[in-house]
C-alpha positions in Angstrom: -19.1 -0.3 11.7 -19.2 -1.6 15.4 -16.5 -3.0 17.7 -17.3 -6.0 19.6 -14.5 -4.9 22.3 -14.6 -1.8 24.3 -14.8 1.0 21.8 -18.2 1.7 20.8 -18.7 3.0 17.3 -17.1 4.3 14.1 -16.9 7.9 15.1 -15.2 7.2 18.4 -12.9 4.7 16.6 -11.8 7.2 14.1 -11.4 9.9 16.6 -9.1 7.6 18.8 -7.1 6.7 15.6 -6.3 10.3 15.0 -4.6 10.6 18.2 -1.0 9.3 19.0 -0.4 8.0 15.4 1.9 10.7 14.2 5.0 10.9 12.5 8.5 9.3 13.3 11.6 11.5 13.9 11.8 11.4 10.0 8.4 13.0 9.6 7.0 10.0 7.9 3.6 8.7 9.5 3.8 5.2 11.0 0.1 4.9 10.2 -1.8 7.7 8.8 -4.4 9.2 11.0 -7.9 8.7 9.6 -9.2 12.2 11.0 -12.7 13.3 11.9 -12.6 15.6 9.2 -11.6 12.9 6.7 -14.5 10.7 8.0 -17.1 13.7 7.6 -15.6 14.4 4.1 -16.0 10.8 2.9 -19.5 10.6 4.5 -20.6 13.7 3.1 -18.8 13.8 -0.1 -20.0 15.2 -3.4 -22.1 12.6 -4.8 -22.3 11.5 -8.5 -21.7 14.9 -10.2 -18.4 14.4 -12.1 -17.9 18.2 -12.5 -17.1 18.2 -8.8 -15.0 15.0 -8.8 -11.3 14.4 -9.5 -10.7 12.7 -12.7 -8.3 9.5 -12.5 -6.4 8.0 -15.5 -5.1 4.5 -14.6 -1.8 3.8 -16.3 -1.7 0.2 -16.9 -4.8 -2.1 -17.2 -3.6 -5.5 -15.6 -5.2 -7.5 -13.0 -5.2 -4.8 -10.3 -6.6 -2.1 -12.3 -9.2 -4.5 -13.8 -10.4 -6.4 -10.7 -9.9 -3.8 -8.0 -9.3 0.0 -9.2 -11.7 0.3 -11.9 -14.7 -1.2 -10.0 -13.8 0.8 -7.0 -13.9 3.9 -8.9 -17.5 3.3 -9.6 -18.1 3.5 -5.8 -16.0 6.6 -5.2 -17.5 9.9 -4.1 -14.4 12.3 -4.6 -13.2 10.9 -7.8 -13.9 8.8 -10.9 -12.3 6.8 -14.0 -11.7 9.6 -16.5 -9.1 8.0 -18.6 -6.8 5.1 -19.5 -3.3 4.4 -20.6 -2.4 1.2 -22.1 0.0 -0.6 -24.4 -2.8 -3.3 -25.4 -5.1 -1.6 -28.0 -7.3 -4.8 -27.9 -8.3 -3.8 -24.5 -9.5 -0.2 -25.3 -12.9 -0.8 -26.8 -14.1 -2.8 -23.7 -12.9 -0.3 -21.3 -14.4 2.5 -23.1 -17.8 0.9 -23.3 -17.9 -0.4 -19.7 -16.7 2.9 -18.2 -18.0 5.4 -20.7 -14.5 6.8 -21.3 -14.3 9.1 -24.5 -11.7 8.7 -27.2 -9.8 11.7 -26.1 -9.1 10.2 -22.7 -7.5 7.1 -24.0 -3.7 7.1 -24.2 -0.9 4.7 -25.0 2.7 4.8 -23.5 4.0 6.9 -26.5 1.5 9.6 -26.1 1.2 9.5 -22.3 2.7 12.9 -22.0 -0.1 14.4 -23.8 -2.3 14.1 -20.5 -0.8 17.3 -19.6 -3.2 19.2 -21.8 -6.4 17.1 -20.7 -8.5 19.0 -18.3 -10.6 15.9 -17.6 -7.7 14.3 -15.8 -6.5 15.4 -12.5 -4.7 12.4 -11.1 -2.7 9.8 -12.8 -2.5 6.4 -11.1 0.5 4.3 -12.1 -0.4 0.6 -12.0 2.5 -0.7 -13.8 5.2 -3.6 -13.2 7.5 -2.2 -10.3 10.3 -1.4 -12.5 8.3 1.0 -14.5 7.1 3.0 -11.6 9.9 5.4 -11.5 10.1 6.5 -15.1 6.3 6.9 -15.4 6.0 8.8 -12.2 8.7 11.1 -13.4 7.1 11.5 -16.7 3.6 12.0 -14.8 5.1 14.7 -12.7 5.9 16.8 -15.8 2.3 16.8 -16.8 1.7 18.8 -13.6 -1.0 16.3 -12.5 -1.0 14.8 -9.0 0.2 11.1 -8.7 -0.8 7.8 -7.1 1.7 5.0 -7.3 1.4 1.4 -6.5 3.6 -0.2 -4.0 6.3 -0.8 -3.8 7.0 2.7 -5.2 10.2 1.6 -6.9 12.8 -1.3 -7.2 15.7 0.7 -5.6 16.2 3.6 -3.2 17.9 5.9 -5.9 14.7 5.6 -8.0 12.4 6.2 -5.1 14.3 9.4 -4.3 14.3 10.4 -8.0 10.3 10.0 -8.1 9.9 12.4 -4.9 12.3 14.9 -6.2 10.6 14.9 -9.7 7.3 15.7 -7.9 8.6 18.5 -5.9 10.3 20.1 -8.9 7.0 20.1 -10.7 4.9 21.1 -7.7 2.8 18.0 -7.6 1.9 15.5 -4.9 2.8 12.0 -4.8 0.9 9.2 -2.9 1.5 5.5 -2.6 -1.4 3.0 -2.9 -1.2 1.8 0.6 -4.9 0.8 1.0 -4.5 -0.9 4.5 -4.5 2.7 5.9 -8.0 3.1 4.9 -9.6 0.1 6.6 -10.6 -0.6 10.2 -9.0 -3.9 11.1 -5.5 -2.9 10.6 -6.3 0.4 12.3 -7.6 -1.4 15.3 -4.4 -3.2 15.6 -2.5 0.1 15.5 -4.6 1.4 18.4 -4.1 -1.8 20.4 -0.4 -1.6 19.9 0.4 1.9 19.9 -2.0 3.0 22.7 -1.1 0.0 24.8 -4.5 -0.8 25.6 -3.4 -4.5 26.6 -0.1 -3.0 28.0 3.3 -2.8 26.6 3.8 -5.0 23.3 6.0 -8.1 23.7 5.6 -9.8 20.6 4.7 -9.2 17.0 4.5 -11.7 13.9 3.7 -10.8 10.4 3.4 -13.3 7.6 2.1 -12.7 4.2 2.5 -15.5 1.6 0.7 -16.7 -1.5 1.1 -19.7 -3.6 2.5 -18.7 -7.1 3.3 -22.3 -8.2 0.1 -23.3 -9.9 0.4 -21.1 -12.8 2.9 -20.4 -15.4 6.4 -19.3 -14.2 6.7 -16.7 -16.9 4.9 -13.8 -15.0 6.4 -10.5 -14.2 6.2 -10.9 -10.5 8.9 -13.8 -10.9 11.1 -11.6 -13.0 13.7 -9.8 -10.8 14.3 -6.9 -13.4 10.8 -6.1 -13.5 9.7 -6.9 -9.9 12.8 -5.8 -8.1 12.6 -9.1 -6.2 10.3 -11.7 -5.1 7.6 -12.0 -2.3 9.4 -9.6 -0.1 8.7 -6.8 -2.5 5.1 -7.9 -3.3 3.8 -9.3 0.0 6.6 -8.8 2.7 6.0 -4.8 2.2 2.7 -5.4 4.0 4.4 -7.1 6.8 6.9 -4.4 7.2 4.2 -1.9 7.4 2.1 -4.0 9.7 4.9 -4.3 12.3 5.6 -0.5 12.1 2.1 0.5 12.8 1.6 -2.0 15.5 4.5 -0.5 17.4 4.1 3.1 16.2 7.8 3.5 15.2 10.4 2.4 12.6 13.1 -0.3 12.8 16.8 0.5 13.3 18.2 -2.8 12.0 17.1 -6.0 10.3 18.5 -9.5 10.0 17.4 -12.1 7.1 17.7 -15.2 5.6 16.4 -16.7 2.4 14.4 -20.0 2.6 15.2 -23.1 0.6 14.3 -23.2 -3.2 12.2 -26.3 -3.6 10.5 -25.4 -6.8 13.4 -24.0 -9.1 11.2 -24.0 -12.1 9.6 -20.9 -10.6 12.3 -19.3 -8.3 15.4 -19.3 -10.5 15.3 -15.4 -10.5 13.8 -14.3 -7.4 13.7 -15.8 -3.8 11.1 -18.5 -3.0 10.6 -17.2 0.5 12.4 -15.2 3.0 12.2 -14.7 6.9 13.5 -11.5 8.6 13.7 -9.9 11.9 13.0 -6.1 12.6 15.1 -4.6 15.5 13.8 -1.4 17.2 15.7 1.1 19.3 14.3 -0.4 22.7 15.7 -3.9 21.8 12.2 -5.1 20.5 12.4 -7.5 17.8 9.5 -8.6 15.4 9.4 -11.7 13.4 8.3 -11.8 9.6 8.1 -14.1 6.8 6.9 -14.0 3.2 6.7 -17.0 0.5 5.5 -17.5 -3.0 5.2 -21.2 -2.4 2.4 -21.4 0.4 -0.6 -19.4 1.5 -0.6 -17.6 4.9 -2.1 -14.2 5.9 -1.4 -13.0 9.4 -0.6 -10.0 11.7 -0.3 -11.2 15.4 0.5 -9.1 18.6 1.0 -9.9 22.2 1.3 -7.6 25.0 1.6 -7.8 28.9 -2.3 -8.3 29.3 -3.6 -9.8 26.2 -3.1 -10.5 22.5 -4.7 -10.0 19.1 -4.7 -11.5 15.6 -5.9 -10.6 12.1 -6.0 -13.5 9.7 -6.5 -12.6 7.0 -4.9 -9.3 7.5 -3.7 -8.1 4.3 -5.9 -9.6 1.5 -8.4 -7.4 -0.4 -11.5 -8.7 1.7 -12.5 -11.4 4.0 -10.5 -9.9 7.0 -11.0 -11.4 10.4 -9.9 -10.3 13.8 -9.7 -11.5 17.4 -8.4 -10.3 20.7 -8.5 -12.1 24.0 -11.7 -10.1 24.8 -13.5 -11.5 21.6 -14.0 -10.9 17.8 -12.8 -7.6 16.2 -16.1 -7.0 14.6 -16.1 -4.5 11.6 -17.5 -4.9 8.3 -15.1 -5.3 5.4 -14.8 -2.1 3.5 -13.8 -1.2 -0.2 -10.3 -0.3 0.7 -9.5 1.0 -2.7 -12.3 3.3 -2.9 -11.8 4.6 0.5 -8.0 5.1 -0.6 -8.9 6.9 -3.9 -11.4 9.1 -2.2 -8.9 10.1 0.7 -6.1 10.9 -1.9 -8.4 12.8 -4.1 -9.7 14.8 -1.2 -6.3 15.7 0.0 -5.0 16.7 -3.4 -8.3 18.9 -4.0 -7.3 20.7 -0.9 -3.8 21.2 -1.8 -2.7 18.8 1.0 -0.1 16.0 0.8 -1.6 12.3 1.0 -1.7 10.6 4.3 0.5 8.0 2.5 3.0 10.1 0.8 6.1 9.2 -1.3 8.3 9.6 1.7 6.6 6.6 3.4 7.2 4.6 0.3 10.8 5.5 0.3 11.0 4.6 4.0 9.8 1.2 3.3 12.0 0.6 0.4 15.0 1.4 2.5 13.9 -1.4 4.8 13.2 -3.8 2.1 16.8 -3.2 0.7 18.4 -3.8 4.2 16.4 -7.0 4.3 17.7 -8.2 1.1 21.4 -7.0 2.1 21.3 -9.1 5.1 19.8 -12.1 3.5 22.6 -11.9 0.7 25.2 -11.5 3.4 24.3 -14.7 5.2 22.0 -13.0 7.9 24.3 -10.3 9.0 22.7 -7.5 10.9 22.1 -4.4 8.5 21.3 -1.1 10.1 18.5 1.2 8.5 19.9 4.5 7.3 
């Protein structure tokens, strides 16, 4: 990778990113530092010998597991796809054949807990609808396997805390699937903002929206009970994170408002769109938006002596960046592979992930405050 701005190469970039991107007062990282040790470990990892890799079981074989995680696990160096858990028997044969999964590593939701006795599986990755995350993380914790859970980690703060408590009680580690902590474009933005390379940040805007109105309305992401909400839970969480790692700190309060519902066939249960502002202790205010009825993908920052923009910023690939000095010139990386390699490495070293459950809890508190504000007509809601 090579920057087209003032920083020279990948090693220097990684080293710089490990400086000054520490924890907030709550101990939760604003952006996990991609350390020199981690870079070396990922560059010089164990190769293809499965005896030295961590076996991952994917729980839920929907679109994300099928299209992203399973293919990524063919590229990982520290872990591999060892098992699957599905409630759809018709999927089993194809997955077994494609990924060489033995019968003994195939589970359903009834016998899921038997993973405790399977030495092939070291890590359980929960890739289910949001409302199912909490119960399956608690069940997974009892198997004494380390856990990765997709974002958002839960649909309410109480469940998120329950998940963290269960993992602590069972002596296992919990990581959240925050893939953008493992790719260079968003890390460059964090460097620009937190290290004040263009001076003090004066403006941040984040927008992540996708059009969900071209398909059928009976999908789980449009079901509030299953998803916990609409675009804010699914896409807006990226905007929340983007603002936090641009500034290097967490908000103290939010204000929000729901957008107009123009397509009630789709948005009778969850919001169609939502705008919100995040207020920080120095008076700085960031502006965010997320919608399920249009397409936009932006993380923008302005400082005293310059500006930067990522667009796309959050999508799986195709990221592009620009600053006042020219392009942010990185190769797009396989984020999910980097993510799982890092998490497996930390678990193997008996270390907590750089995107821990506590980070997911922090973000969920912010999301719930945004909803509270919007439901209250835009009232200011402080973050606990």
